[in-house]
C-alpha positions in Angstrom: 27.7 -12.6 18.5 24.2 -13.5 17.7 22.4 -10.4 15.9 19.2 -9.9 14.1 18.9 -8.1 10.6 15.1 -8.5 10.5 12.4 -7.3 8.0 12.0 -4.1 9.6 15.6 -3.4 8.4 14.3 -3.7 4.8 12.2 -1.7 5.5 14.2 0.7 6.9 16.5 0.8 3.8 13.4 1.1 1.6 12.1 4.1 3.5 16.1 6.0 3.4 16.2 5.5 -0.1 12.6 7.0 -0.9 13.6 9.8 1.3 16.6 10.6 -0.8 14.0 12.1 -3.8 12.7 14.6 -1.4 16.0 15.6 -0.1 17.4 19.3 -1.1 21.2 17.5 -0.8 20.5 14.5 -3.5 19.7 15.3 -7.1 18.2 12.0 -8.9 17.3 11.9 -12.9 15.4 9.8 -15.0 17.7 9.4 -18.5 16.3 7.8 -21.6 18.6 7.3 -24.7 20.5 5.0 -27.6 18.1 5.6 -30.7 20.5 2.9 -32.2 19.3 -0.8 -32.8 20.4 -3.9 -30.7 21.7 -6.6 -32.9 18.3 -8.0 -31.7 15.9 -5.7 -30.8 13.7 -8.2 -29.1 16.6 -9.4 -27.1 18.3 -6.5 -25.4 21.8 -7.6 -23.8 22.7 -7.7 -20.1 24.1 -4.5 -19.0 27.5 -4.5 -17.4 28.5 -2.8 -14.3 31.8 -1.9 -15.4 33.0 2.0 -15.8 33.5 1.5 -19.5 29.9 0.4 -20.2 28.5 3.3 -18.0 30.5 5.4 -20.4 28.8 3.8 -23.4 25.5 4.7 -21.6 26.2 8.7 -21.3 27.2 8.6 -24.9 23.7 7.4 -26.1 21.6 9.8 -23.6 18.9 11.7 -25.4 17.9 13.8 -22.0 17.3 13.7 -18.1 14.0 14.7 -16.5 14.2 15.2 -12.4 12.4 12.3 -10.6 10.5 14.6 -7.9 9.5 13.1 -4.6 5.8 12.6 -4.9 7.2 10.2 -8.0 8.4 8.0 -5.3 6.4 5.3 -2.8 7.0 2.6 -0.8 5.5 -0.6 -2.0 4.4 -4.5 -0.6 3.5 -7.5 -2.5 0.5 -7.5 -4.0 -1.9 -10.2 -3.4 -5.2 -9.8 -5.1 -8.0 -11.1 -3.1 -8.9 -15.0 -4.8 -12.1 -17.1 -3.6 -10.8 -20.5 -2.2 -7.0 -19.0 -1.3 -5.7 -19.6 2.3 -4.3 -16.6 3.6 -2.0 -16.4 6.6 -3.7 -14.9 9.9 -1.6 -12.5 11.6 0.5 -13.6 14.8 2.6 -11.5 16.8 5.0 -14.6 17.2 4.7 -15.9 13.7 8.5 -16.0 12.4 7.8 -17.2 9.2 4.3 -15.0 8.2 5.9 -14.2 4.9 3.6 -12.1 2.6 0.4 -14.2 2.1 -1.6 -12.2 5.3 -2.8 -9.0 3.0 -4.7 -8.7 -0.1 -5.9 -6.2 -2.1 -9.7 -6.1 -2.2 -12.5 -3.9 -1.8 -15.4 -2.8 -4.3 -13.3 -1.1 -6.9 -10.1 -3.4 -5.9 -8.0 -0.4 -4.6 -8.7 -1.1 -0.7 -6.2 -3.3 1.3 -6.9 -5.7 4.2 -4.7 -7.8 6.9 -6.0 -11.2 8.0 -6.5 -11.3 11.6 -8.1 -15.1 11.5 -8.2 -17.3 8.8 -11.1 -19.4 10.5 -8.7 -22.1 11.2 -6.6 -22.2 8.0 -9.5 -22.8 5.5 -10.2 -20.9 2.5 -11.3 -17.8 1.8 -14.4 -17.5 0.2 -16.1 -14.1 1.3 -14.3 -10.9 -0.3 -13.7 -8.4 2.2 -15.9 -5.0 1.1 -16.6 -3.6 4.6 -14.1 -0.5 4.8 -15.1 -0.6 8.4 -12.8 0.8 11.2 -13.6 -2.2 13.3 -13.6 -6.1 12.5 -16.0 -7.5 10.3 -16.2 -11.2 10.5 -17.3 -12.3 7.2 -19.4 -15.4 6.2 -16.2 -17.3 5.9 -15.1 -17.2 9.1 -12.3 -14.9 8.3 -11.8 -11.4 10.4 -10.3 -8.5 7.8 -8.5 -5.8 9.5 -9.3 -2.5 6.8 -6.1 -0.9 6.4 -6.3 2.1 3.7 -7.6 2.7 0.2 -5.2 3.5 -2.7 -6.3 6.4 -4.9 -6.7 5.8 -8.3 -4.0 8.2 -9.1 -1.8 6.3 -6.9 -2.9 3.1 -8.4 -2.3 4.2 -12.1 0.9 5.9 -10.9 2.3 2.7 -8.9 1.0 -0.3 -9.0 1.9 -2.7 -11.1 1.5 -6.8 -11.2 3.7 -7.7 -8.4 3.7 -4.3 -6.0 1.4 -2.0 -4.7 1.9 1.3 -3.1 1.3 1.6 0.5 -0.1 4.5 2.5 -1.9 5.8 5.7 -5.2 5.9 6.1 -5.8 8.9 8.6 -8.9 7.2 10.6 -7.6 4.0 10.7 -3.9 5.4 12.6 -6.5 7.7 14.8 -8.6 5.2 16.5 -5.7 3.2 17.2 -4.2 2.9 20.7 -0.5 1.7 21.4 -0.9 -2.1 22.9 -4.7 -2.4 22.2 -6.3 -6.1 21.7 -8.8 -5.5 18.5 -9.4 -9.0 17.6 -9.6 -12.7 19.5 -9.3 -15.4 16.6 -11.2 -18.0 17.2 -13.1 -20.4 14.9 -16.8 -20.3 14.7 -17.6 -22.9 12.1 -17.3 -25.6 14.2 -20.6 -27.1 16.1 -19.1 -29.1 19.0 -15.7 -30.4 20.6 -13.1 -28.5 22.6 -9.8 -28.0 21.3 -7.5 -25.1 19.8 -10.3 -23.1 18.5 -12.6 -23.7 21.1 -12.4 -22.4 24.9 -14.1 -23.9 27.5 -17.1 -26.0 28.5 -20.8 -25.4 30.3 -21.3 -21.7 29.4 -24.7 -22.6 28.1 -26.7 -25.8 28.2 -28.2 -27.7 25.1 -31.5 -25.9 25.6 -30.5 -22.0 25.5 -28.0 -20.2 23.6 -26.7 -16.9 25.1 -27.5 -15.2 21.7 -31.2 -15.1 21.7 -33.1 -15.9 18.3 -34.8 -12.9 16.7 -34.1 -10.9 20.0 -34.8 -7.2 20.2 -35.4 -4.6 22.9 -38.1 -3.1 23.8 -38.5 0.1 26.0 -40.9 2.8 26.8 -38.4 5.2 27.8 -37.3 7.9 26.0 -33.9 6.7 23.5 -32.1 9.8 24.5 -32.7 9.1 28.4 -30.5 7.4 30.5 -31.8 4.2 31.6 -30.2 0.9 33.5 -33.2 -1.0 33.7 -34.7 -2.8 29.7 -37.5 -4.9 29.1 -36.3 -7.3 26.2 -38.8 -9.4 23.7 -37.8 -12.3 22.1 -39.3 -14.9 19.5 -37.3 -17.5 21.2 -34.1 -18.0 23.1 -34.8 -16.2 26.2 -34.4 -18.7 29.6 -37.3 -18.8 31.7 -35.4 -18.4 34.6 -34.8 -15.6 37.0 -31.0 -15.0 37.5 -30.2 -16.9 34.7 -28.2 -13.8 32.8 -26.6 -12.8 36.2 -23.3 -11.2 35.8 -23.3 -11.7 32.3 -22.6 -9.4 29.5 -25.4 -7.5 28.0 -23.9 -6.1 24.2 -26.0 -3.9 21.7 -25.0 -5.1 18.4 -27.3 -2.4 16.4 -28.6 1.4 16.1 -27.3 4.3 18.0 -26.1 2.4 20.7 -24.4 -0.2 18.5 -21.3 -1.8 20.7 -22.9 -0.4 24.3 -21.2 -3.3 26.7 -22.8 -3.8 30.2 -22.8 -5.9 33.1 -26.4 -7.8 34.0 -26.8 -7.1 37.6 -30.4 -8.8 37.7 -32.5 -10.8 35.5 -36.1 -11.2 35.7 -38.8 -13.2 33.7 -41.7 -12.1 32.3 -44.4 -13.6 30.2 -43.6 -17.2 28.8 -44.1 -19.2 25.5 -47.1 -21.6 24.9 -45.2 -24.6 26.3 -43.4 -22.9 29.1 -40.0 -23.5 28.2 -39.0 -19.9 26.7 -39.4 -16.4 28.0 -41.0 -13.9 25.7 -39.4 -11.1 27.4 -37.8 -10.4 30.4 -36.8 -7.5 32.5 -32.8 -6.4 32.5 -31.2 -4.4 34.9 -27.7 -3.2 34.4 -24.7 -2.4 36.3 -24.4 1.2 34.6 -27.0 3.5 32.4 -27.4 3.4 28.8 -28.3 5.7 26.3 -29.5 6.0 22.8 -31.4 2.1 23.4 -34.3 2.2 21.2 -37.0 -0.2 20.2 -35.8 -2.8 17.5 -32.2 -2.6 18.5 -30.6 -5.9 18.8 -28.2 -7.6 21.1 -26.1 -10.4 22.7 -25.8 -11.9 26.2 -22.9 -14.0 26.8 -19.8 -14.2 29.1 -18.0 -11.4 30.1 -14.1 -11.4 28.8 -11.5 -9.6 30.8 -7.5 -10.2 30.7 -5.3 -10.2 34.1 -3.3 -7.2 33.9 -0.4 -9.1 35.7 0.3 -11.8 32.7 -0.1 -9.6 29.9 0.7 -5.9 31.2 -2.2 -3.9 30.2 -5.3 -2.9 31.1 -8.8 -1.8 29.8 -9.7 -5.1 27.9 -13.4 -5.9 27.8 -15.0 -8.4 25.2 -18.1 -11.2 25.2 -18.1 -14.9 24.4 -20.7 -16.3 21.5 -21.1 -20.0 22.3 -22.4 -22.8 20.8 -25.0 -25.7 21.8 -22.6 -27.7 23.7 -21.3 -24.7 25.8 -18.3 -23.9 24.4 -17.2 -20.5 23.5 -16.5 -20.0 19.9 -16.4 -16.6 19.1 -15.1 -13.4 21.2 -16.4 -9.8 20.4 -14.0 -7.2 21.3 -15.9 -4.0 23.2 -13.1 -2.1 24.8 -9.5 -2.8 23.3 -7.9 -1.8 26.1 -4.2 -0.4 26.3 -0.4 -1.5 27.1 -0.6 -5.2 25.9 2.5 -6.6 25.7 2.8 -10.3 26.4 0.4 -12.1 24.2 1.6 -15.6 25.5 -1.8 -18.5 25.9 -3.2 -17.7 29.9 -6.2 -18.4 31.4 -8.0 -15.6 31.2 -11.0 -14.0 33.7 -14.3 -15.5 31.8 -17.1 -15.1 33.9 -19.7 -17.8 33.6 -23.6 -17.5 33.1 -24.3 -17.0 37.3 -25.8 -20.6 39.0 -27.6 -19.5 42.0 -28.2 -22.7 43.4 -31.5 -22.8 43.9 -32.8 -26.5 44.2 -34.6 -27.5 40.9 -32.4 -24.9 39.3 -29.5 -27.0 38.3 -29.5 -26.7 35.1 -28.3 -23.3 35.1 -24.8 -23.1 33.4 -22.2 -22.0 35.0 -18.8 -22.4 32.5 -15.3 -23.0 33.0 -12.4 -23.6 31.8 -11.5 -21.0 28.9 -8.2 -20.3 27.6 -7.8 -17.6 25.1 -4.4 -16.3 23.5 -4.1 -12.4 23.2 -2.7 -11.5 19.8 -0.5 -8.4 20.2 -0.7 -5.9 17.7 2.3 -4.7 16.2 4.3 -2.7 18.4 4.3 1.5 18.2 0.5 2.1 17.7 -1.2 -0.9 16.5 -2.8 -2.1 13.4 -2.9 0.2 10.6 -0.8 2.7 12.6 2.6 2.4 10.5 1.3 0.4 7.7 4.9 0.5 5.9 6.5 -1.6 8.7 3.4 -4.1 9.5 3.1 -4.9 6.1 6.8 -5.3 4.9 7.2 -2.5 2.8 10.4 -3.5 1.4 9.9 -1.8 -2.0 10.8 1.5 -3.5 8.8 2.0 -6.7 9.8 5.3 -8.8 7.5 6.1 -11.2 8.5 8.9 -13.2 7.3 10.8 -16.4 9.2 12.4 -19.2 7.6 15.8 -20.1 5.3 16.7 -23.2 7.4 19.1 -25.5 5.8 22.0 -27.1 8.2 21.6 -29.9 11.6 19.9 -30.7 14.0 22.8 -29.5 17.0 22.0 -27.4 17.7 22.8 -23.6 14.6 21.8 -22.1 12.7 18.8 -23.1 14.6 15.1 -22.5 13.9 13.9 -26.0 11.4 14.0 -29.3 10.7 11.4 -31.5 12.8 8.2 -31.9 13.2 5.4 -30.1 14.7 4.7 -26.3 16.4 1.4 -25.6 18.0 2.6 -22.6 16.7 3.9 -19.4 17.7 4.4 -15.7 18.6 6.5 -13.0 21.6 8.6 -12.3 22.5 10.2 -8.9 23.8 14.1 -8.8 24.8 14.9 -12.5 26.1 18.1 -13.5 24.8 21.3 -14.8 27.0 22.4 -17.8 26.3 25.9 -17.7 26.4 26.4 -13.6 29.2 23.8 -13.1 27.4 22.9 -9.6 24.5 19.8 -9.3 21.7 19.8 -11.7 18.5 21.3 -10.5 16.2 22.2 -13.3 13.0 19.9 -14.3 15.1 18.3 -17.4 18.0 18.6 -19.6 18.6 17.9 -23.4 21.2 15.8 -23.5 22.0 16.1 -27.3 24.4 18.5 -29.1 22.4 20.5 -31.8 24.0 22.1 -34.6 22.6 24.5 -36.8 23.0 25.7 -40.4 22.2 28.9 -42.4 19.0 28.4 -44.1 20.2 28.6 -47.7 21.6 24.8 -46.7 20.2 21.8 -48.0 20.0 18.9 -45.6 19.8 15.6 -47.1 20.9 13.5 -43.7 18.8 11.2 -42.1 18.0 9.9 -38.8 20.6 7.2 -37.5 23.3 8.5 -39.6 26.4 8.9 -38.4 28.0 12.3 -39.3 32.0 13.7 -39.3 34.0 16.6 -40.0 35.7 15.1 -42.2 35.3 13.2 -45.8 38.3 10.9 -45.0 37.7 8.0 -42.6 40.0 8.3 -39.9 40.8 11.8 -40.4 38.0 13.1 -38.6 38.4 14.8 -35.1 34.4 14.8 -34.1 31.5 12.3 -34.8 27.9 12.3 -33.6 24.6 9.6 -34.0 21.6 11.7 -35.5 18.9 11.2 -33.2 16.5 13.8 -35.0 16.4 16.2 -37.9 14.6 18.7 -37.2 12.8 21.9 -38.0 11.0 23.1 -41.2 12.5 23.9 -44.5 14.6 26.0 -45.3 15.3 26.2 -41.3 16.7 22.8 -40.7 18.9 21.4 -37.8 20.5 17.9 -36.1 20.1 16.6 -32.7 23.3 14.4 -31.9 23.7 11.8 -29.4 27.4 9.8 -28.8 28.9 12.9 -29.9 33.0 11.9 -29.8 35.2 15.1 -30.3 33.9 18.6 -30.6 32.1 20.4 -33.5 32.7 23.9 -34.2 30.9 26.6 -36.5 32.3 26.4 -40.2 32.8 22.7 -40.0 31.6 21.0 -42.6 30.0 17.8 -41.9 29.9 14.6 -44.0 28.0 11.4 -43.9 29.3 8.3 -45.4 27.2 8.7 -48.6 28.6 11.9 -49.9 25.9 14.5 -48.0 27.4 17.2 -46.7 26.4 20.3 -45.0 28.1 23.5 -43.1 27.2 24.5 -39.5 26.5 28.3 -39.1 25.4 30.8 -37.4 24.0 32.5 -40.4 20.2 31.8 -39.6 20.4 31.4 -35.5 17.4 34.1 -35.3 15.2 31.8 -36.9 15.5 29.3 -34.2 13.9 29.4 -30.7 16.2 28.3 -27.9 13.7 28.4 -24.8 16.2 27.6 -22.1 17.1 30.4 -19.6 13.9 32.4 -21.8 16.7 32.9 -24.9 15.0 33.7 -28.0 17.5 31.7 -30.1 20.8 29.7 -29.7 24.0 31.2 -28.3 26.1 29.5 -30.6 26.0 26.9 -34.1 27.0 24.4 -31.9 24.7 23.9 -28.9 26.1 21.4 -26.3 24.4 18.7 -24.1 23.4 20.1 -20.5 24.9 18.3 -18.6 28.5 17.0 -18.5 28.9 13.4 -19.8 30.8 11.0 -17.1 29.9 13.0 -13.7 27.3 11.4 -11.8 26.7 7.8 -10.5 24.3 5.5 -12.6 22.9 3.9 -9.4 20.3 2.0 -12.0 20.2 0.6 -15.7 17.8 -1.3 -17.7 18.5 -2.2 -21.2 15.2 -2.0 -23.3 13.6 -3.2 -26.0 12.6 -0.1 -28.2 9.8 2.2 -27.4 8.0 3.4 -30.1 7.1 7.0 -30.3 5.4 9.9 -31.7 6.8 13.1 -31.5 4.8 14.6 -28.7 4.3 10.9 -26.5 5.3 11.1 -22.8 6.3 7.7 -20.9 5.4 6.5 -17.6 8.5 4.5 -16.4 8.2 2.4 -13.1 11.3 1.0 -11.5 10.9 -1.4 -8.4 13.8 -1.4 -6.0 13.9 -4.3 -3.4 15.3 -4.3 -0.4 
């Protein structure tokens, strides 16, 4: 039986995985460890996915830090806007859209945009920086939908060279409407012709563009008083005939009334230029009142474009067409996005041409026809920007935990101090040694710490292995020295890769003949902050987590991270689904 496991399934898996980190039922920790060198520290070996190898990872762990929900984000492929690149145009029926339809741009390169029009597959040369909630067509013919801005802190925490985090912009979400058509992608760069990126013929004659050059609105009516009659003045471009623009759209483009859309009921010319070929002013009677229109506001007159409800299963769409000198519609500016549109197949739409009254002698009045426009549906659910996780294919989970900054090198709280790390990873549901239940604390020390009397001389060094017997093969416990800590005369050892069990009174040895006796004699000289204890409970304090219990779900072998004593690290793990 045919089935579909599509991109949304991958996004869902990433979301499900990311949600685990905020769940009370799941506890995931970043672990760090392995101070001992690889055979070649510049070329770590590939890890093995076997139980035996996982056990060796446990043995080398120095500590764990809990991964919190705010250290996890969903991510998308990073595409920094680059001039000269052809970006894919969003299309609701494109099965091969890829990831090249969104960019990281803006003034500070923290804004994410989605491409709704690529000017007929032309290279992009105008960087989007507008952050408008509507659609802005750039000088290169591209139209970009602003999606969201990445906060500086999130960018530092989650962004990599290949992946950036995803978030919602509340204003973008607010203005969305389910099934609303916010943009019609028609190419505006070509001069003549009818084809894929041109619609219809005869919407203007060769003398009079529907976009009046340098046109402004002039009215003596107070700008706060509603009116449906406007006096308009233009340096050039207004047709000299009465009724020429009847039934066309009047669209205000600047000022407080920007976005106002009305149908022209009547067009009455007034004064004319010196050659009589253009009107210098005219009275425009609109089908309903307008407000907030003032001297100096600009406008567009053009064909009204509506959508057939029966074909597109929606209602309320309204737009205005811009034309070239050949009478073709070259761009469409959307005024009302409508709602509920679910069928975007190419179809004839209602494009009202310039009215031709049929008066003898006025046969050059344009009356366009033949416009066919494909409606590009928004993403299902809520429109562009409503759910950027699914829209932009957020199939990455970014985990970015930090190690803690230690107060000092005492055991029980900080997951490591000094030394090198060569292994990092994520472990699920480890067991707290003291409670016997799933780990809950922010961090755990995975080292075994052994204490000595203040009178003891400590000559051991980091990286040496110590034993509880001087006779090789007769020892019952051994461990690798991760750190020699404390200040003279109060010194102690932190061990990893402990095999067997050390006990109070054991004499420990290295293979160079140095010795020391484990003792409780000076425990009061040490601080053990776990559970607010003032000193260690025993001379041998074990790791805080039970070894080998809990699933290692991710692991990396890395070249050593050189550290100072109070250094913390920011790790970034990228999971692709």
